[in-house]
C-alpha positions, 0 to 999 in steps of 0.5 A: 123083506131083508136082503140075502147076504152075499154068498159066492157062488162055488160053481160060478164062472171064473174071471174071463181075462184070459179069453179077453186077452186071447180075443184081442190077439188074435184080431189085433195081434200086430197092433197088440204088439205095438201097443206093448212095445210102445208100453215098454218105451213109456214105461222106461220114459218115465222111470228115466226122471229119477235116474236124471235126477240123480245125475243132476245132484250129482253134478251140482254137487262136484260144482260146489266141491270145485267152488271148496277146492277154489275155484271160481263160480264162473268156472264152477258154472262153466263145469257144472253147464258144461256135465248138465248138457248131454244129460238134458240132451238125453232127456229131451231125447226120451222123453220126445221118445215116450211122448211118440210112444204113448201117442202111437199106443193111444192111437192104436188102441182107440182102433183095438178097443172100437173094433174088438166091441165092434167084433163082440157084439157082431159075436154075440148077436151072430151066436144069438141066432144060433140059439134056441127058442128055450134060451128066450123063453127063459131069459127076460129079454131086457137082461139079454140086451143088457149084454149088449150095453152095459156089459160090453160097455165094462169091455170098454172100459178095460181095454182103452183105459185099465189094461193100458194103465196097468201094464204101464204101471206094472212095467214102471215098477218091475223098472224102479225096482231094478234101478232101486237095487242097483243104487241102494239095498237097505232103502230098497227094503224099506220100500218093500215093506211099505209096498207089502202095507199098500197090497194088502189094503189093496186086497182087502179093500179091492176085494169087496170092490169086486165082490159088489161090482159083480152083484151090480152088473146083475142087478143091472140087468135085472133092472132092464129086464123089468122096464123092458117088461113094463114099457112092453106091458104100459097098456095093461099097467094103465088099463088097471091102474097098476101104476103104484104097483108097478112103482114100488116095484121098480123102487125094489129092484133100483133099490138093490141096484143102488145098494150094490153099485153103493158098496162097490163105489165106496170101497173103490173110491176110499182105496185112494185115499188110503194108498195117497196117505201111504204113500205120503208117510212112505216119503217121509220115512225114506227121507228120514231113514235116509238122513240117518243112514248118511249121519251115520255112514251106514255101509251102502250095499249095492248093484252100483257100488257106490256110496250112500249120499245125498244123490241116491236119497233124492233119487229114491225119494223120487223113485218112492212116490213114483212108485207109490203112485203106480201102486195107487195106479193100478189099484185105482183099476181094480174096480174098472178090471173088476166090472169088466170081469163081471160084464165078461163073465156074463158075455161068455156065459152067452157065447157058452150056451149051446147053439141049436143043434141040427143034425139034419142031412136032408134038404129043401129044393127046387124042382121039376118034372123032367122029360121022363117024369122023374122030378130033376132039382132045378135053381129057379123056383117052380112052385114045386118043392122037394126033399134032397134025401143023401144016402150012405151008399151014395145016391140021392133021391128026390121026394116031391113035398106033399105035406104029410105030417105025421105024429106017432105017440110023441112026448113032450116036456118043456123040463124033463121032470114034467110030460105036458103031452102024452102019447099024442098021435095026429095024421095030417094027410096033404091038403088036409085042414087039422084044426086044434081046440081045447082050454088054454094050456092044452097043449095045442101051440105045444104041438106046432111048436115040435112040428117045426123043432122049436123043441125037441120031442123026449119019445115017439116020432115026427115024420114029414112026408114019410122023413123023420124031421130029425133028418131034415135040417131045422132051416129047411124044415122051416122054409117049408112050413109057414106060420102066422102066429097070435103075437105079431111081429113087425120090423122096422122098415116099410109095408113091403119089407115087412110082407117080402119077410117071408121071401126075400126073393119075392117081387113086389108083385108078389109080395101085393099079390100076397097082400090081397090074399090076406085081403090087406091091399085095402087098407095098406093103399090107404095108408099115407105112402102105400106099400112104401110106409114106413113101419117102426115100433112093431107096427104102432101106427097100425091097428092089431087087425092090421098088423095081424092082416100083414103078418098073414099076408107075409105067410101067403108070399112064402107059398109053403106047402104047409100052414101052421095057423096059431089065433090068426083071427084072434085080434080081427074083428067080425067083418074082417074075419070074414074077409080074412077067412076067404082070403084064408081059404085061397091061402089054404088051398092045396095045403096041409093047415094046422089051425088053433083057434078058440072061435070054433066057428072057424074051424067047422070046415077042417078035415079034422077037429082033435080035442086036447085036453091036459096034453092028450087028445080026448076027441078028433073028428069032423065038426058034424061028428063031433057034434053028434057024439056030444062030448066035449067039443060039443060042449065047447061049441054050444057053451060058446054059443051060449055065451054070446 
């Protein structure tokens, strides 16, 4: 399939150089000012050579004139050394200052660069933690990872190399241009003509380079996203012998990256030879024109008022070479700047993503019953939770967390154009077990995502203990909900650390008790180091069932008033499921529980079973009642047993 030609997106984000510089000065104002001062000294030291050359040539001419006037060689040499001594002393002093300035600039830029990158990564991670689940559902994880690696690395090249070199070259060009005007207008005009040609070439070639560097960064993120996806799904790839197909798809994605990178670097690499040859041509022209002007004795126009002589021409030759080299140096940084702008645009697009909105003001607090029998807020964990509800009149009420959850005619769609839940109404009283059954895609998990506000509803109301969940702060809402997901995520650390993830204040004894409740204690004690066994790679050294048991223990140690079990036993064998089910019964006792299960045998003891189909509740009732009605649930239940 032929690739589509590049078309500039009119809505694409603009370059972010202003934001980069703003962040640098915000975090390192003093060091940035010092760096700029050092760069000025470095530029002056670099241009001083041209001025010194003129002075040296002038002294030599003066010595030759003395010899012509009858002075001896010894006298001429003595006069020459006398005149050159202060010139060399000044040169040494300026170059020493230039070296010191360059060293100071390099040391400070190392601190600024690494410090800024660390702050950017911290800023990105902190902002990422505040983004809604929707963002991670819509963006490949490998592409997000590319922000922290490839895109950040482009900023490193920009800050540590491209910016200092570009600023130094720019300052040097300004100083050289002023010195040129001081010595000769005619020679300066000739340099300006050559500079115009160099700028036109830079604009043409560099513009193409920048365009493809932007495409390269996007292709790089896409490639990393695909690699991350294949690594996670490697077992599936091998089970279905999909290696050749995966390789073909990777080759296509990698080929696009190669083409974009090749085009970008092709334009970047041909720029320097072109600029170098233009500089050589200018050097020859300056020599020729300077000789012609001296021979024809063309009147010189300059700020100095001096005549055009060999000393001026020799000085201009050096300044021309230096001028061209600095322009080439600036053009050489175009690829680094282009890559940095592409990376910065992607970084700031992440930072510009709107964080998860939270207008809640009702908070979850520990409570106890006072002497009068009324709830009182307290610091210690008592096992009693309360909603702290401030009112407009300045008063505050405490409502005991009971676990009553109500959904009233809720509509929801992941995109506004497509509603996936239609007028869903659910009433879960404290301590009840509510089960959701139905075909895949019926909306079971979506309902639980709405209860914990991973997504916000389009219409209707959701109330928790009579309080609209929009009024409850999301952190407090989610802290009151214990969730065991079908897909288990374990983190690098010990088994104990992973269980304690549910409650960071839990003691070792509480974590062990939670593991016993989930029937995970026996297998944990058989691990090489028991609860201190290190887990890596999402618990790769454990079976799927063992990982699920740790996940259940993690929810148990949180001790929340409401539990959501999304296919919690789907990865556990039948024998283990029976053990876990007994532990789950203890875990669910006294709590409101929402259960999603395809194994209908696990939901028979539910207080209410709700059958969903295409986003609507079509049946509700107890197991016995639904069996008697012989509707959809009856078909699912009897069909399941027929398959067995």
